[in-house]
N, C-alpha and C positions, 0 to 999 in steps of 0.2 A: 554549486557553490559560485560559478560563473557569474549566475543571474544577479547576483547579491552585489556584483561592482559595476554593474549597468545603471546609467542616470535614467530618469522617470522619461521615456520616450524616445531613449536612445536605443540604437541598434543592436547593443548588446541585450537589452531585454525584449527586443522584438524578434530575435533569432535562434538565442540560447535556448528558448525552451524547447523550438522542434528540434534544434541537434540533440539536447540532453534526452527529450522524449525517443528519438530514433534511435541513438545508442541503448537506451534502456529497451526498447521492444526488440532489438536485435538480440539483447542479451536474454530477454524473457524467452524468445523463439529458439535461443540454442540451448540455453540451459535447462526448459522445460522439456526440450526435446529429446535430450541425454534422459531425464530420468523417467519420463513418460511415456516417450515416442510420441510420434506425429499426429495419429489418430486420435489419440487421449490429449492432448494439448489442444486441438482443435476443438474438441469437446469443451473444454475450460473456456477457449476464447468464446465460444458461443453463448456457453452459461453465462458469464460475466456480462457481455455485451446484452443480452437478453434481458437478465434480471436488472440491470444496470439500468438500462434503457425506459424499461417497463416502469420501475418506482420514481426513475426520475421525473419522466412524464405526468403521472399520477400527482405526483407531489406539487408538480406546477399548476396543476388544472384544480385539485383539490385541496392542497397543504396536508395529504398523507403521504407518505410518513413523517416527512422531514419538517416541515412546518410551511408557511406560506413565502414563498421568494419567486425572481423572476430572474432570468440571464440578461445580462445589458449586450448591448451591440459588441463589444469588445471580444466577446466569445463567440462571434460567427465564424463559419457558417452553420446552420444549424441542421438537425432531422426532426423535425415536427419543433418541440418546444426544447428541445435537448441538442447542446452545443455536440457536433461530430468531436471534438478532441476530450470531450468528457470520457469516454467511453475507453478510447487507451490510456487514459489516466486511471479508471476504473483495474483494466487488466495489469497494467505496470503494477502497480501498488498492492492490486489483489493477489497477486502471483510471488509479491516480495512478502507480504504476510503471509501469505498460507504457507510458504516455503520456511519460513522462520518459524512460525508455529509446529511444522513437524520435526525440525532440527531442535526445539527445545523439549517438545515431548517425546521424541522417540531418536534423537542423535542421526547420527551419519546412515541411514538407512534410505534404501530406492523406493520401497513400498512403503503405502500408511498401513503401519499396525492396527490389526482386528478391534483393539480395545481403544483406537483413536478414532474410529471412525465420527463418532461425536463430539469428543473433546477439541478435537483439532481444529473445527469449524468455530467453535466457541472463542476458542484462544485467537483463532485468526481473525474474529472479527473484532475482537478486542484490541487487537495489536491495529488493526484500521482507524479504528478509535482514537487511539492513541497519537496518527499521524494526522489526523482530524483536525486534533486538539490545537495544533501548530498552523496546520495549512488554512484552515477557514477563515480566523482571523484576519490574517493577512490580503486571502484573495478577494474576499466580502468584503472588505473596509479599504483598507489603502488602495489596493487595485481596482475595485470596483467591478471585478467579475461578473458579480451575482449581488441583488437586492433583498435582504428579508423585509418583508412588507411591513410588520410588527415588530420590527428591532428583537433586541434578545440582550438577557443578562449576561453573557459572555462578550464582550469587546463587539456588542452588538448582534451576536448571534442567539438563536435559541437554544434552550437546552433540546429541545425537540429533534433539534438536528441529528443530535450526536445520538440519542436512542434510535430514530430512525436508521441511522448510518451504522449502526448494531445491527438491528433488525435487518435490513439488506444485503449487507456483505455476510449474516450469517445465513442466509436463505442459498446467496450464491455457491458459499463454502459447502455447506449440506448438501446442496445438489451432486457440486463434483465429486465429496465423497461417496455418493451413493452411485455415481458412476463407476467411482475409482474399484467401490467392493464388487461391481459385475466382471472385472478385468481379470486375468488370470494372473499370476505375479509375473512380475517382469526382472529379468536377468539382465546386469548391464557389469559386465566385468571391469573390476579395477574401479569402479567408479564410489561405492562407498569406500576407498582407502585413499580417496584422492581429496586432502584438506584442503587444498585451492577450489575445489568447486564448490564446498560448503562453506570454507571461508566468505565465499562472495556471497552467499544468501544474507547474512546481517551488515553487510557494507551494502548491498542494493536496497534493502530496506532503510537505511538513515541515508539516502542519497541526497535528499534533501534538505537534511539537518546541518549541512555546511552553511547553507543559503540564512536559515532562519536564525543560526549562531552569529553569522556574519553582518548581518542586517544592522543591528545598533551602533557598528563602526562604519557603515559604506552605507551609509543613508541619502547621501548628496542632495542636499536642500529641503529633504523631504521632513525633515526631524521638527522645523518649526511648525510645520502645517497641523491643520487639524482634519480630522475625518468626519465626512458628511455624515450628518446626521448622529452623530455621538460628539461628548464633548472632551475625549481623548486625543492627545497629540500623536502622532505618526511615531516618534520616538520611543513613546510609553508603549505602542503595542509591539513595537519592535522588540523593545527592550522586555518586556513580557513574555513574549513567544521564546524570545531566545531562552528564558528562565523552565520554559514548560516543555521545549526539546532536550532539555539539558536534565530534566527531572523522567523523560516518558521514553523518547527517541532513542539516547543514548545509553540509557540502561539497558534496554531491551537488546540494543546492538551489543553492546558488552556480554549480556547472558549469551547471544547468538554466537560472538567468538569464542567463550568458552567451551560452548558445546560442539563448537566446531574443532576445536583443537583436541578435546578429549576423545578416549579412543574406549569405550565399554567392553564390555565383552562379547556381545550379542555382533559390535563392529567389527570384529576381528574376523567374522565371519564374510565372505565376500559374496553374499547373494541377499535376496530380500526376504521379508517375513513372507511368508505364507501365511494362508488363512488359517489356521490353526495356532498362529503366534510361534512357534519354533523354528528356529534358522534351520536351514537343510543346505548351506555351503559347506566347502572346506575350509577348513581352518588354516589361513594363512602365515600363522607364526612359523 
């Protein structure tokens, strides 16, 4: 949200992304560690980094699966053809989308329910696409962090980007789900009952929505300019993205908040789902 108040090239836009990224990374490590434990969260990090870097590199070199694009010097430094800071972004948003998907489907449970081993990765990938619908038009056009060589119908972004985004994030989530299936159920006393823990998930998922909603009102002189390679004014993109975020990220956050506040029969048991789908904990009523 602070980022939206920064002037182009100013210290707020220069420093705030690093501050926000550090805070969100700390949140992911702490939040994920409580739920899954350190070793499993390390697997999540390795999976996200490996899958993300591989497909990003492949697309820059071949155009598959996102489309033909290249990063600009704004995103330096690089690992090969991929900016270093892209990987933490994958991690933070990936964890937020994954956690929100588990909350939507299973409610406040520590473990991934057996019946969710396939549907959770699909929903999490869909939530990642919803996030990218707001993010890509800003970063690729207004801020010029990467360039789509052939342009595209969606604010200069090709539709293939979103198809590829769904595919890549589904692969990383499905790999993690398979790894979770090999781990014995993890018992974390009190965590299921901790509403604050679960409420933080939809809030983290929609962390960037504040920027998107505020941009139309805090353009700082950009609103009269045009975006290179398009005939759209910056203000038009800001306004459109704000509307898109209002119809995607905000409803997803609202549903997550509802699920975090709701207590089901299964969530009255302070223990995770075992592999047969039945709760084994003691009732806390």
